[in-house]
MIDOSE-1310 file (N, C-alpha, C; in nm, 2 decimals, decimal comma, always signed):
residues 117
mpqe	+1,34/+0,54/-4,47/+1,49/+0,53/-4,50/+1,57/+0,49/-4,40; +1,69/+0,41/-4,44/+1,76/+0,40/-4,32/+1,84/+0,52/-4,30; +1,87/+0,50/-4,17/+1,95/+0,61/-4,07/+2,07/+0,68/-4,18; +2,16/+0,59/-4,23/+2,28/+0,62/-4,28/+2,26/+0,71/-4,41
rcgv	+2,14/+0,65/-4,50/+2,06/+0,70/-4,61/+2,06/+0,84/-4,56; +1,98/+0,86/-4,46/+1,91/+0,97/-4,40/+2,00/+1,08/-4,41; +2,14/+1,04/-4,34/+2,24/+1,12/-4,30/+2,31/+1,20/-4,42; +2,32/+1,08/-4,51/+2,39/+1,14/-4,63/+2,29/+1,21/-4,71
tlnq	+2,17/+1,19/-4,72/+2,11/+1,27/-4,78/+2,08/+1,41/-4,74; +2,06/+1,45/-4,58/+2,06/+1,56/-4,52/+2,16/+1,66/-4,54; +2,28/+1,57/-4,53/+2,41/+1,64/-4,54/+2,42/+1,71/-4,68; +2,41/+1,63/-4,80/+2,39/+1,68/-4,93/+2,29/+1,82/-4,94
wfgq	+2,18/+1,79/-4,86/+2,08/+1,89/-4,88/+2,13/+2,01/-4,82; +2,20/+2,01/-4,68/+2,24/+2,12/-4,60/+2,34/+2,18/-4,66; +2,45/+2,07/-4,74/+2,55/+2,15/-4,81/+2,54/+2,24/-4,92; +2,39/+2,27/-4,97/+2,37/+2,36/-5,06/+2,40/+2,53/-4,98
feef	+2,38/+2,54/-4,88/+2,37/+2,65/-4,78/+2,54/+2,66/-4,79; +2,60/+2,59/-4,73/+2,72/+2,61/-4,71/+2,83/+2,75/-4,73; +2,77/+2,77/-4,84/+2,88/+2,89/-4,90/+2,83/+3,03/-4,82; +2,67/+3,01/-4,80/+2,65/+3,09/-4,73/+2,69/+3,12/-4,57
hsht	+2,71/+3,02/-4,55/+2,75/+3,00/-4,39/+2,88/+2,97/-4,35; +2,99/+2,96/-4,47/+3,13/+2,91/-4,43/+3,20/+2,95/-4,29; +3,16/+3,07/-4,27/+3,25/+3,11/-4,15/+3,20/+3,09/-4,03; +3,04/+3,16/-4,01/+3,00/+3,12/-3,92/+2,83/+3,02/-3,94
ptiq	+2,83/+2,93/-3,87/+2,72/+2,86/-3,88/+2,58/+2,93/-3,83; +2,48/+2,94/-3,93/+2,38/+3,01/-3,90/+2,22/+2,96/-3,89; +2,21/+2,84/-3,97/+2,09/+2,81/-3,93/+2,07/+2,73/-3,81; +1,96/+2,79/-3,76/+1,94/+2,74/-3,64/+1,83/+2,62/-3,67
iwad	+1,83/+2,53/-3,57/+1,74/+2,39/-3,58/+1,63/+2,46/-3,43; +1,49/+2,43/-3,48/+1,43/+2,49/-3,37/+1,33/+2,32/-3,35; +1,28/+2,32/-3,25/+1,19/+2,19/-3,19/+1,11/+2,24/-3,12; +0,99/+2,17/-3,08/+0,90/+2,22/-3,01/+0,95/+2,19/-2,87
cyaw	+1,00/+2,08/-2,83/+1,05/+2,03/-2,70/+1,18/+1,97/-2,73; +1,30/+2,03/-2,75/+1,41/+1,98/-2,81/+1,49/+1,89/-2,75; +1,47/+1,82/-2,60/+1,53/+1,73/-2,56/+1,56/+1,62/-2,65; +1,46/+1,57/-2,67/+1,45/+1,42/-2,75/+1,50/+1,44/-2,91
dwml	+1,45/+1,55/-2,97/+1,42/+1,58/-3,11/+1,61/+1,60/-3,13; +1,63/+1,68/-3,07/+1,77/+1,69/-3,07/+1,89/+1,59/-3,07; +1,81/+1,50/-2,98/+1,96/+1,39/-2,96/+1,92/+1,32/-3,08; +1,80/+1,30/-3,13/+1,75/+1,20/-3,27/+1,84/+1,27/-3,39
fcdi	+1,83/+1,38/-3,37/+1,85/+1,47/-3,50/+2,02/+1,44/-3,53; +2,06/+1,44/-3,40/+2,23/+1,46/-3,38/+2,29/+1,30/-3,43; +2,18/+1,20/-3,38/+2,22/+1,05/-3,43/+2,22/+1,04/-3,58; +2,15/+1,12/-3,62/+2,19/+1,08/-3,77/+2,28/+1,09/-3,86
fkha	+2,36/+1,21/-3,78/+2,47/+1,24/-3,83/+2,64/+1,17/-3,73; +2,58/+1,07/-3,65/+2,65/+0,99/-3,60/+2,71/+1,04/-3,47; +2,68/+1,19/-3,42/+2,77/+1,28/-3,35/+2,75/+1,42/-3,38; +2,69/+1,47/-3,26/+2,68/+1,62/-3,27/+2,78/+1,71/-3,33
lnlp	+2,91/+1,65/-3,31/+3,03/+1,70/-3,40/+3,02/+1,68/-3,52; +2,94/+1,61/-3,58/+2,95/+1,58/-3,71/+2,81/+1,66/-3,79; +2,77/+1,75/-3,73/+2,64/+1,81/-3,79/+2,72/+1,89/-3,91; +2,62/+1,90/-4,00/+2,64/+1,98/-4,14/+2,73/+2,13/-4,11
kaih	+2,81/+2,17/-4,16/+2,91/+2,30/-4,13/+2,78/+2,41/-4,13; +2,69/+2,42/-4,17/+2,60/+2,54/-4,23/+2,49/+2,54/-4,06; +2,48/+2,45/-3,99/+2,39/+2,40/-3,86/+2,49/+2,47/-3,74; +2,38/+2,56/-3,69/+2,46/+2,63/-3,56/+2,44/+2,53/-3,46
ympm	+2,55/+2,47/-3,37/+2,51/+2,36/-3,27/+2,43/+2,39/-3,15; +2,37/+2,50/-3,13/+2,29/+2,49/-3,01/+2,13/+2,52/-3,09; +2,06/+2,43/-3,08/+1,91/+2,39/-3,07/+1,85/+2,51/-3,04; +1,72/+2,54/-3,06/+1,66/+2,66/-3,00/+1,49/+2,57/-2,98
dlat	+1,43/+2,59/-2,86/+1,34/+2,52/-2,80/+1,20/+2,60/-2,79; +1,12/+2,60/-2,90/+0,99/+2,66/-2,91/+0,88/+2,67/-2,76; +0,92/+2,53/-2,67/+0,83/+2,54/-2,56/+0,90/+2,62/-2,43; +1,03/+2,64/-2,43/+1,11/+2,74/-2,36/+1,09/+2,87/-2,41
wlqs	+1,07/+2,92/-2,53/+1,07/+3,04/-2,56/+0,91/+3,09/-2,54; +0,83/+2,99/-2,57/+0,69/+3,04/-2,53/+0,67/+3,08/-2,38; +0,74/+2,98/-2,32/+0,73/+3,02/-2,16/+0,79/+3,14/-2,13; +0,91/+3,19/-2,20/+0,95/+3,35/-2,18/+0,86/+3,45/-2,21
lgin	+0,77/+3,44/-2,29/+0,66/+3,52/-2,35/+0,53/+3,51/-2,27; +0,56/+3,41/-2,14/+0,45/+3,42/-2,08/+0,32/+3,30/-2,11; +0,31/+3,23/-2,20/+0,24/+3,14/-2,28/+0,27/+2,99/-2,19; +0,18/+2,93/-2,17/+0,21/+2,77/-2,11/+0,28/+2,73/-2,20
pdaq	+0,40/+2,66/-2,16/+0,47/+2,57/-2,29/+0,40/+2,44/-2,29; +0,29/+2,40/-2,22/+0,23/+2,27/-2,22/+0,11/+2,29/-2,32; +0,06/+2,42/-2,33/-0,06/+2,43/-2,40/-0,02/+2,37/-2,58; -0,19/+2,31/-2,58/-0,16/+2,25/-2,71/-0,13/+2,35/-2,83
rdsi	-0,05/+2,33/-2,91/-0,01/+2,43/-3,02/-0,12/+2,52/-3,09; -0,21/+2,39/-3,13/-0,34/+2,47/-3,22/-0,44/+2,51/-3,15; -0,39/+2,55/-3,01/-0,50/+2,66/-2,90/-0,42/+2,77/-2,89; -0,30/+2,78/-2,95/-0,24/+2,95/-2,89/-0,26/+3,01/-3,05
veyt	-0,29/+2,94/-3,17/-0,27/+3,00/-3,26/-0,39/+2,93/-3,35; -0,40/+3,04/-3,48/-0,53/+2,98/-3,54/-0,47/+2,92/-3,66; -0,50/+2,79/-3,68/-0,44/+2,71/-3,76/-0,51/+2,63/-3,87; -0,49/+2,62/-4,00/-0,54/+2,55/-4,11/-0,47/+2,45/-4,14
vpvs	-0,49/+2,30/-4,15/-0,44/+2,23/-4,19/-0,40/+2,28/-4,37; -0,30/+2,30/-4,41/-0,24/+2,32/-4,55/-0,25/+2,22/-4,65; -0,24/+2,11/-4,59/-0,23/+2,00/-4,70/-0,34/+1,88/-4,66; -0,43/+1,79/-4,76/-0,51/+1,71/-4,70/-0,42/+1,61/-4,64
glhq	-0,47/+1,53/-4,52/-0,43/+1,40/-4,48/-0,34/+1,40/-4,38; -0,27/+1,56/-4,37/-0,20/+1,58/-4,23/-0,29/+1,58/-4,11; -0,23/+1,54/-3,97/-0,29/+1,53/-3,87/-0,18/+1,50/-3,75; -0,24/+1,55/-3,66/-0,16/+1,60/-3,53/-0,02/+1,51/-3,52
hhal	+0,09/+1,53/-3,46/+0,21/+1,46/-3,46/+0,23/+1,38/-3,61; +0,20/+1,41/-3,67/+0,23/+1,40/-3,80/+0,39/+1,49/-3,83; +0,48/+1,46/-3,87/+0,59/+1,56/-3,88/+0,60/+1,71/-3,93; +0,52/+1,66/-4,07/+0,48/+1,79/-4,11/+0,37/+1,89/-4,07
ydal	+0,30/+1,83/-4,01/+0,18/+1,92/-3,96/+0,22/+1,97/-3,84; +0,30/+1,92/-3,76/+0,36/+1,93/-3,63/+0,47/+2,06/-3,64; +0,56/+2,05/-3,78/+0,64/+2,12/-3,81/+0,57/+2,26/-3,86; +0,47/+2,26/-3,92/+0,40/+2,38/-4,01/+0,31/+2,47/-3,88
lera	+0,27/+2,36/-3,78/+0,18/+2,43/-3,68/+0,28/+2,51/-3,57; +0,38/+2,45/-3,57/+0,52/+2,52/-3,47/+0,54/+2,64/-3,53; +0,56/+2,62/-3,68/+0,60/+2,74/-3,75/+0,48/+2,87/-3,76; +0,39/+2,82/-3,75/+0,27/+2,94/-3,70/+0,27/+2,98/-3,58
cflk	+0,30/+2,93/-3,46/+0,32/+2,98/-3,37/+0,43/+3,05/-3,36; +0,56/+3,02/-3,39/+0,68/+3,12/-3,41/+0,65/+3,28/-3,49; +0,55/+3,23/-3,57/+0,57/+3,35/-3,70/+0,45/+3,44/-3,61; +0,37/+3,39/-3,52/+0,24/+3,49/-3,43/+0,28/+3,56/-3,33
ynhe	+0,40/+3,48/-3,24/+0,45/+3,55/-3,14/+0,61/+3,61/-3,15; +0,64/+3,62/-3,30/+0,78/+3,65/-3,32/+0,81/+3,82/-3,28; +0,69/+3,89/-3,30/+0,70/+4,02/-3,29/+0,75/+4,03/-3,15; +0,70/+3,97/-3,08/+0,70/+3,98/-2,93/+0,86/+3,97/-2,89
arip	+0,92/+3,87/-2,95/+1,03/+3,82/-2,89/+1,18/+3,93/-3,00; +1,14/+3,95/-3,10/+1,23/+4,03/-3,19/+1,31/+3,93/-3,23; +1,29/+3,81/-3,27/+1,39/+3,71/-3,33/+1,39/+3,76/-3,48; +1,51/+3,74/-3,54/+1,51/+3,78/-3,68/+1,49/+3,67/-3,75
i	+1,44/+3,69/-3,85/+1,36/+3,57/-3,95/+1,43/+3,59/-4,08
């Protein structure tokens, strides 16, 4: 999908959450190691100041969070959680596979950090 169309589509999709987040944007964007991911995500909207209103401007970083819990941030994610691929055809570094694996890490260790979900 061309970048411009992707931005329009994502703006429409995130728009459904604006009424719930009209005064304080609370949708957090989490990435495994956000430096590159956040830059590319913001680029979809042409600038970080053009993010959909429901998205909080500060991204969250799984690698830093794991390190704060005493877990090697460089560890392969599937070595720190039991993970079964939920959809056939997915593999490591496929965006959906990685997102689901990172979610499994978050859910496993969330009780230690007490982050509301």
